[in-house]
C-alpha positions, 0 to 999 in steps of 0.5 A: 106179665100180669093178667088183665081182665076187662068187663064188657056190656052184653051188647058188646059181645055177640056170637055169629051163628054161622061161624061160632066166632065172637063179635065185639064192637070196638074194644081194645085188647091189652098186650098179654102172654096169658089168658084174658077173660071177657065176661058179660055183666048180666050173669049170662054165658061166660066167654073167654078168649086166650091171648098169646102175646097179642098187640094192642088192636081193635077187635073188629070180629070179637076174636082176639087179633094176633100179631104177625109174629105170633102167627109166624111162630105158630106156622113155623112149628106146624111147618117143622112138624110137616117137614119132620124137622128138629131144629132148635131155634130162638123165637125172637123175630130176627131169629125166626127170619134167619131160620126161615131163610136158612130153610129156604129152598134156594139156600138148600139147593146152593148147599147141595150144589157145593156139596156136589162140587166138593165131592166131584173134585176127585174127578180132577185131582190126582189121580184124575180121570184121563184128560180131566186133570187140573192144577192142584191150586185150581182144585184148592180154590174150588175147594176153598169156595165150597168150604167158605159156603159151608162155614157161611151155612154153619154161621147162619145156623148158629144165628138162630140156634142157642149157643149151648145147643149148637156147640154141643151138637156132634154134627157141628163139631164134626163139620168144624173138625173136618173143615179144619183138617182139610184146610191144614191138608191143603196148606201142607200139600201147597208147601210140599209141591212148591218146595219140590218135595212131591210133584203129584200129591195125593189128598187123603183128606178127601175121605172126609168130604162125604161128611158134608153129605151126612152131617148138615141138618138138611141131610137128616134122612141119610144121617138117620140111616147111618144112625140106625146102622150104627145102632144095629152093629152090636147085634150084627157083630155078635153073629158075625163073630160067630160066623168067623169062629165057624170059618176058623174051625172048618179051616182047621178041619180042612187042613187036617183032612186034605193036606196029607193027601198030596192034593194040588190046586187046579191052577196054581199047583200049590198044595191044597188046603195046606195053609191055614190063613189061605183056608180061611180066605177060600172058605169065606169066598165059599160063603159068598158062593163066588168060588163054588164048586171050584174050591171043592173039586180037587177034594171031590176028584180024589174022594167022593166022600170029601164032598160031605165036608163042603156040603155041611159047611155050605148048609151051615154057613150059607143057608142057616147062618146067613138066614139068621144073620138077615133075621137078626139084622131085620129084628134089630133094625126094625127095633131101632127104626121104630125108636127113631120113628117114635122119637120123630112122632114125639118131636112132631107132637111137641111142635104141634103142641107149641103151635096149639098153645099159640093159636088156641082161644077159649069158647064156652070154657073150652080151648078151640081153634077158630076159622080166622086163626086157621086161615091166618096161619095157613097163609104162612104154612101153605101160601100157594093154596087157594082160599077154596083149598084152605076152606076145604081143609078146614071143613075136613078138620071141622067135621061136625061143622061147629065153627071150631076145631078141638085140640085132638083134631088139630094134632092131626094136621100133619096127616091132613097137610101131607095129602096132595090136593090137586086143583083142576080147572074145569074150563072148556076146551080150546075148540069149544071156546073159540069154535063153539058152532063146529064143536057143538055140531052133531058130528063133533059130539059123536067124535067127542063121545067115542074118543072119551069112551074107554074102547078108544083107548083099548083100540090104540093100546092094541095098535101099539102091541101090533106095532111092537110085534112088527118091530120085533120081526123087523117089518119096517114097511109099516112104520109110516102107517103107524106114525100116521095112526098115532099122529091122528090119535094125538090130534083128535084128542087135542081137539076133544079135550083141548090143549090144556087138559091134553098136556095135563096128562103125563102119558099124553106128553109122553106120546106127544114127544115120542111120536113127534120126534119119531115123525121128525126122524122119519122125515129126515130119513126120507129126505137124506135117504141112505146118508144117515140111515144107520143112525135114524133107523135104530133111533126110530125103532127105539122111540117106537118101542118106547110107546109099548111102555104105555101098556103100563097104564093099562096095568096101573088101571087094574086094582090088584096092581095099583097098590103094588105100583103105588108102593114102589113109587112111594118107596123110591125117595127112601131108596134114594136115601140109601143110595146116599148111604151107598155113595158115602161108603163107595166114596171112602173106599174109593179114596182108600183104594186109589191111595193103595192101588193107583197105577198098580194095574193099567189097561194097555190092551191084551197084545203079544209081548213083542207088540208093545213098544213101551216095556212098562206097558207089558202085563197091564203095566205090572211088570210081572210076567206071571201076571198073565197066568192069573185069572184076573189077566185071562178074564181081561179084567185090567180095566178094573183098576183104581187109577181114577175115582170113576174106575174105582167106583166101577170096581167097587160096584163089581165087588158089591155084585159079588160074582168074581169078586175074589178074582178082582181081589187076587189080581191086586194081591199079585201086584201088592201083598196078601195084606191087600185082602184086608181091604177087599174083605172089609168092603165085602163085610161092610157093604154086602154083609151089613149094608145090603142086608139092612137095605133089604130089611128096610125095603121089607119094612117100608113095603109092608107099611106102604102096602098096608096103608094104601090110603090114609084116613085123611085122604078118604076124609078129603075125598068124601068132603070133596064129593059132598061139596060137588067139587070132585072131578073124574079125570078118566078120559071116558068119564069126563063128559059125565055131568058132575054133582052141583057145586055147594059153594055156600057149604064151603064157606066162601059165600052165603047160601040164599037160605042161610042163617042171617046172611047179609049177602045177596040171595043170588047163587054165585057163579061156579068158578070152574075149579075142582079138586081131586086127591093127587097121586099118592105122595106120602113119604115113607117117614110119614107112613112109618109114623102112621104105623108106629104112632098107633102104639103110643098114647095120644098124649105121649110126647116122650122124655124130657130133653128130647128136643135138645138131642137129635140122636136121642134113642127111646127105649121101647121097653121103658114107659114114658109118662110125659104127656102133652098136658105136661108140656102145655 
């Protein structure tokens, strides 16, 4: 479309002194996607306005009026940058509506629900949890319902995604294949059951269900973790192969060293270290320390010098190679994590560059963002924020207070919006409002003063410690006294602070619930006396002991511990992400384990043989008499079996803990074949050797990042601006009675100052609305923290290689310079 240039008289164009915004009388703007120029005829200052897809509209303020679709598109790019989303979507209004509907929280929660349902179906399918078995057709119906929603979700995704991108995305192809395979499996199972070929079918396709937990776009954090693991495998396998070569060598040396001495195993009385494959198995267990020192004792009993063999092996494999293994994992994981994070930074910058290209206007030959456009786009980006919050964020961006924001400031908007800003209502307490005379009395003021003092809290912390000590020494006679003291604390704080402020504190809610429930239980105990005392006494003690957790509040007030506690709380969501990784691996191995080992071992108790009426229950249902001589049976491990999904998860958790994992493996080897060791060895390598070490590397990295970035740049900037405007509040109980700074609403831009510049408003200063702000509890997610760490290593205008947006799995070579900049993109 052609550019349109219109000339205006000088009288038509003015500039507001307080906002640096253009004022135009009644001009009409021609729709254009490019830059239109507005110029005075007398050779004065030239002012240009950038029009981006503008409709015809009247200029009431002199600034070009953007239509809602443009603002909506710019807001979409900003939201994607904040949420670290990397969707590719068409920008027409219909596609945008579908895109935002797709990302609607309710739609996502419905997806999570159906993913949860399809994963939990294993509880009711063969082999089902005892008492929860359902007919095969009923689980098929539920599974079809889940698959139907998945198809709908994929079709919805396709409605706003370009066709070429959607069908070349590996995630979508995997989902399509998984759904087709599962449908075919259900059809085959139905045919086999209805024709009588099988009675209780086992669904192997259940192994594909975790794919829905990984490959939907909403599961990008779990998918990113798997991608980092996959990228780290090459270097990990190199060290793993070297470790096994050492195992093979020492297994051979052990056979040649010990087999000729006629040594016997302690329990089985078989030849000691005589079989090469067995030697490899025993030495691998020794690497995990699970059979130390048992495996070396026969040789050590024969000759003390034989211990040198095992000492060298343990030092070499356990302390040197496993440390090298962790170092290699950490190095490579950090490298690939850095690439992933820098890729996300590039994508974020591209999103923001697109939003800037839509929102920018030209003032004094410079591209800037004006307040009106900021306010318009924020209505979509943060619709729940009040006008005061939006103004406050603008004041932080517009630090020099010139009424506009430059490009480099706008590109930091993600950091600004990621800061949790809490609104505090400074309304007066309930009793002060409705019982003003009483609340303002001398006695009441004295009570308020001392309740708000920090020694009031210290006193009750001390009382809590005394209460805990008496519970430890089982002095129950004082319970009612302590309950009375704690009830008094609750009531007096409600009086002083009011109900709203009291229940705004999580610790106060915790105290209220614990003490109220304890009071009710104690009252019930007194009424019914001994009838339910066996239940009420331990419950009451448990509730009162929970009060001791309040001491964590004291610890949290110490600066030395604040960063540590904050760091631990911030990495929690990322730990949950790795929990999703663990769940996927557990689920796959559980399904495989049930397929191989179900009903091989069943717990029927450990009774004498003549106590069983059913012969099939002998020896934990194995029918093998020698099974009673195994460590598995003698340690009473028969409940550790694969007879349903829950028991399989318990067994896998015990294997992950490592201790006695070889005993569990040997128990299932006795009832199947020695080849069953492959299953347990594979799980140990995948979970313990690789995943757990990568998890440790991840925790090390994010902990150091969070510890070093205790407060972001914009958290400090917002705190400073809040303090300048007099909108801060000190929520510590002992400081709430202190007078705050005067509120400067005129500087916030919501009203005009009486001494303002050409202000048209009344000279009367507006009434303080009683709204205050503070930085909320630190809620920056780990992804943003990692971006803050690695973004400093990138040039500010670097947006990565071409084609980055088309490939979610694209890696960025950290050694390859990238010269594609924001200027190239814009």
